C-alpha positions in Angstrom: 179.7 80.1 230.2 183.0 81.8 231.2 185.1 82.3 228.0 188.8 82.4 228.2 190.6 85.4 226.7 191.2 85.5 223.0 194.7 85.6 221.7 194.6 89.3 221.5 197.6 91.3 222.8 197.3 93.1 226.1 199.5 95.3 228.4 201.5 93.6 231.2 200.5 95.9 234.0 202.5 99.0 234.7 205.4 97.6 232.7 203.5 98.7 229.6 205.0 95.8 227.7 202.6 94.4 225.1 202.2 90.6 225.6 200.0 87.7 224.5 197.8 85.8 226.8 199.9 82.6 226.4 203.6 82.9 226.6 206.3 80.3 226.2 208.6 79.4 229.1 212.0 77.8 228.2 212.7 75.9 231.5 212.5 72.6 229.7 214.2 73.6 226.5 217.6 74.8 227.5 218.9 71.8 229.4 218.6 68.0 229.1 217.1 67.5 232.5 213.9 69.0 234.0 211.2 67.8 236.5 208.2 67.9 234.1 206.7 64.5 233.8 207.8 62.9 230.5 210.4 65.5 229.7 213.0 62.9 228.9 210.8 61.2 226.3 210.2 64.5 224.6 213.9 65.1 224.0 214.6 61.7 222.5 218.0 60.0 222.3 220.1 63.0 221.1 220.8 65.6 223.9 223.9 67.2 222.6 223.9 71.0 222.4 223.3 71.2 218.6 220.4 68.8 218.8 218.8 70.6 221.7 219.3 74.0 220.0 217.5 72.8 216.9 214.7 71.4 219.0 214.4 74.6 220.9 214.3 76.6 217.7 211.5 74.3 216.4 209.4 75.0 219.4 210.1 78.7 219.3 209.1 78.7 215.6 205.9 76.9 216.3 205.0 79.3 219.1 205.8 82.4 217.2 204.1 81.3 214.0 201.0 80.5 216.2 201.0 84.1 217.5 202.9 83.8 220.8 204.9 86.9 221.5 206.1 86.5 225.1 209.1 84.3 225.9 210.6 83.6 229.3 214.1 82.3 230.1 216.5 82.3 233.0 220.2 82.1 233.7 219.7 78.7 235.3 217.8 77.2 232.4 221.0 75.7 230.9 221.5 77.3 227.5 218.0 78.7 227.2 219.2 82.3 226.8 221.8 81.3 224.2 219.2 79.3 222.2 216.7 82.2 222.4 219.4 84.6 221.3 220.4 82.5 218.3 216.8 82.1 217.4 216.3 85.8 217.5 219.3 86.2 215.2 217.8 83.7 212.8 214.3 85.1 212.9 215.1 88.7 212.3 211.5 89.6 211.7 210.6 88.4 215.2 213.2 90.5 217.0 211.1 93.7 217.2 207.9 91.8 217.7 208.4 89.9 220.9 208.9 90.5 224.6 211.8 88.7 226.1 212.0 88.1 229.8 214.7 86.4 231.9 215.7 85.8 235.5 218.7 86.0 237.8 219.4 84.4 241.1 220.2 80.7 240.2 223.3 79.3 238.5 223.0 76.1 236.4 225.5 73.6 237.7 224.4 70.2 236.2 227.0 70.4 233.5 224.5 68.8 231.0 223.9 65.8 233.2 220.4 64.6 234.0 221.7 62.6 237.0 223.6 65.5 238.5 223.3 65.7 242.3 222.6 69.5 242.1 221.1 71.1 239.1 221.2 74.8 240.2 222.5 76.9 243.0 220.7 79.8 244.5 222.4 83.1 245.1 220.4 86.3 245.5 223.3 88.6 246.4 223.9 91.9 244.6 227.1 90.5 243.1 225.1 87.7 241.6 222.6 90.1 240.1 225.4 92.3 238.6 227.2 89.3 237.1 224.1 87.5 235.8 222.6 90.7 234.3 225.8 91.2 232.3 225.6 87.5 231.2 222.0 87.8 230.1 222.6 91.0 228.2 225.6 89.5 226.4 223.3 86.7 225.1 220.0 88.7 224.6 221.2 92.2 224.0 218.6 94.9 223.7 215.9 92.2 223.3 215.9 91.7 227.0 212.8 93.7 228.2 212.1 92.2 231.7 214.5 90.9 234.3 213.1 89.1 237.3 214.4 87.8 240.6 214.2 84.0 240.3 212.1 82.3 242.9 212.2 85.0 245.6 211.2 83.9 249.1 211.0 85.7 252.4 213.5 83.1 253.8 216.2 84.0 251.2 216.2 87.6 252.5 216.5 89.1 249.0 213.6 91.5 249.5 215.2 92.8 252.7 218.6 93.3 251.1 218.9 97.1 250.5 221.9 96.7 248.2 219.9 94.4 245.9 216.8 96.6 245.9 218.9 99.7 245.2 220.6 97.9 242.3 217.2 96.8 240.9 215.9 100.3 241.1 218.9 101.7 239.4 218.6 99.2 236.6 214.9 100.0 236.2 215.8 103.6 235.7 217.8 102.6 232.6 214.6 101.3 231.0 214.8 97.6 231.8 211.6 96.4 233.5 212.0 94.7 236.8 210.0 91.9 238.2 210.2 88.9 240.5 209.1 85.3 240.5 208.0 83.4 243.6 207.9 79.8 244.7 206.9 77.6 247.6 204.0 77.6 250.0 204.8 81.2 251.1 204.2 82.7 247.6 201.5 85.0 248.8 203.4 86.4 251.7 206.4 87.1 249.4 204.2 88.9 246.8 202.6 91.1 249.5 206.0 92.0 250.8 207.2 92.9 247.3 204.3 95.2 246.7 205.4 97.4 249.6 208.9 97.9 248.3 209.6 101.3 246.8 212.4 103.5 245.8 212.0 107.3 245.3 208.3 106.8 245.8 207.9 104.2 243.0 207.1 100.5 243.4 210.3 98.6 242.4 208.6 95.5 241.0 206.4 96.0 237.9 205.6 92.3 237.4 205.2 89.1 239.5 205.3 85.5 238.2 203.8 82.9 240.4 202.6 79.3 240.3 198.8 78.9 240.0 197.0 75.9 238.8 194.0 73.7 239.5 195.9 72.0 242.4 197.7 75.0 243.9 195.8 78.3 244.3 197.4 79.6 247.5 198.8 82.8 245.9 195.6 83.9 244.4 194.7 86.6 247.0 198.1 88.2 246.6 197.9 88.0 242.8 194.5 89.8 242.8 196.1 92.5 245.0 199.1 92.8 242.6 196.8 93.1 239.6 194.6 95.7 241.4 197.6 98.0 241.9 198.8 97.7 238.3 201.5 95.0 238.7 201.6 92.7 235.8 200.8 89.0 236.6 202.4 86.0 234.9 201.2 82.5 235.7 203.8 79.7 235.7 203.3 75.9 236.1 199.7 76.0 235.0 200.1 72.3 234.2 201.6 71.4 237.6 204.8 70.2 235.9 202.8 67.8 233.7 200.4 66.4 236.3 197.6 68.3 234.5 198.4 66.9 231.1 197.2 63.5 229.8 200.4 61.6 230.4 200.9 63.0 233.8 197.4 62.6 235.2 198.6 59.5 237.1 200.3 61.9 239.4 196.9 63.0 240.7 194.9 61.3 243.4 192.5 58.8 241.8 189.3 60.8 242.4 190.9 64.0 241.1 192.3 62.3 238.0 189.0 60.8 237.1 187.2 64.1 237.6 189.8 66.1 235.6 189.8 63.6 232.7 186.0 63.6 232.6 185.7 67.4 232.4 188.2 67.5 229.5 186.3 64.7 227.7 183.0 66.5 228.2 184.4 69.6 226.6 186.2 67.5 223.9 189.6 69.2 224.6 193.0 67.9 225.7 193.7 68.0 229.4 196.6 70.4 229.0 194.5 72.9 227.1 191.8 72.7 229.8 194.3 73.4 232.6 195.7 76.4 230.7 192.2 77.7 229.9 191.3 77.6 233.5 194.3 79.8 234.3 193.2 82.2 231.5 189.8 82.6 233.1 191.5 84.4 236.1 190.8 88.1 235.5 194.1 89.1 237.1 196.3 86.9 234.9 198.0 88.8 232.1 200.2 86.0 230.7 199.9 82.2 231.3 203.1 80.3 230.4 203.2 77.2 228.3 206.2 74.9 229.1 205.9 73.0 225.9 209.0 71.0 224.7 207.6 70.0 221.3 205.7 71.7 218.5 202.7 69.5 218.9 202.6 70.4 222.6 202.6 74.1 221.6 199.6 73.6 219.4 197.8 71.6 222.0 198.5 74.1 224.7 197.3 77.0 222.5 193.9 75.4 222.1 193.3 76.9 225.5 192.6 80.3 223.7 189.5 78.7 222.1 187.8 77.1 225.1 184.8 78.5 226.7 184.5 76.9 230.2 181.1 76.5 231.9 180.9 77.9 235.4 179.8 74.5 236.5 183.0 73.0 235.2 185.1 75.5 237.1 183.2 74.8 240.3 183.7 71.0 239.9 187.4 71.5 239.2 187.6 73.4 242.4 187.7 70.0 244.1 191.2 69.4 242.8 192.8 71.9 245.1 195.2 70.6 247.7 196.9 72.6 250.5 200.0 74.5 249.5 202.5 72.7 251.8 201.4 69.3 250.4 201.6 70.6 246.8 205.1 71.9 247.2 206.3 68.7 249.0 204.9 66.6 246.1 206.5 68.9 243.5 209.9 68.6 245.3 209.6 64.8 244.9 209.3 64.9 241.1 212.4 63.4 239.5 214.7 65.1 237.0 214.3 63.4 233.7 
């Protein structure tokens, strides 16, 4: 048997931030549209700002009360930072007890519409960093502990932009931790490039956040390398945007769906908890993000902390892996809802 980690706090690599094994990502909580399967049904009929803020606070309460202490937002997650800031103001006792991360590099443009032609615009320039850091700090204040490039790729050129790297290094010197998130079939190459970037002899990036799940494992060698040199590793999209949850399993190929459901049934656990637990077995993973949009989903996700997964189960689930280009093409086809 290979047990998952307990819920005990641990250190997020060289950042020295104290985190919990499962964190909460707010991508689906701060805006009425997202690509997770079933997201629209979770929100219900009311999607005005006040209703969504109350719903976000309920999920944050459920996560915090269950022991989650790492929360991840972004400038492009609609009003996620604002909702997180208002929750911190309301839950004063939580303010000194949590690690808050956010991201820069995309601007939310959907204007609260699910059917918007464009939901976010990418801009990895130094001017975007300066502007968005000020916006994040205005909403999160001193609670902001980690600031990450949002979906860095080699193609975007952000890691080759000396002005951006210098600005990140200068900001890191003020005490704000600096990281990056990666996306796409080239995740591994981007991570390896980031590990080589230094200023004044020090590695600029203290954390990396990447997609890893039972379908997409392409970044794993780079994540092992990052962990081995002390860079904190955060796993996102462990449920493959809902395809590795009960209601989204129809998004898997038939043989994979049947195998995945059978393994969850054999262990008597929800599919979502099994997928998260598999990510928690990775020795290089410091935090695995839940993307829950309801309190019941939080509680179901957190069952991952209690699951001991047989090695044979992990071996059989290895059959779910698909090649990275195919995975990212399929992800790009998921509808906003």
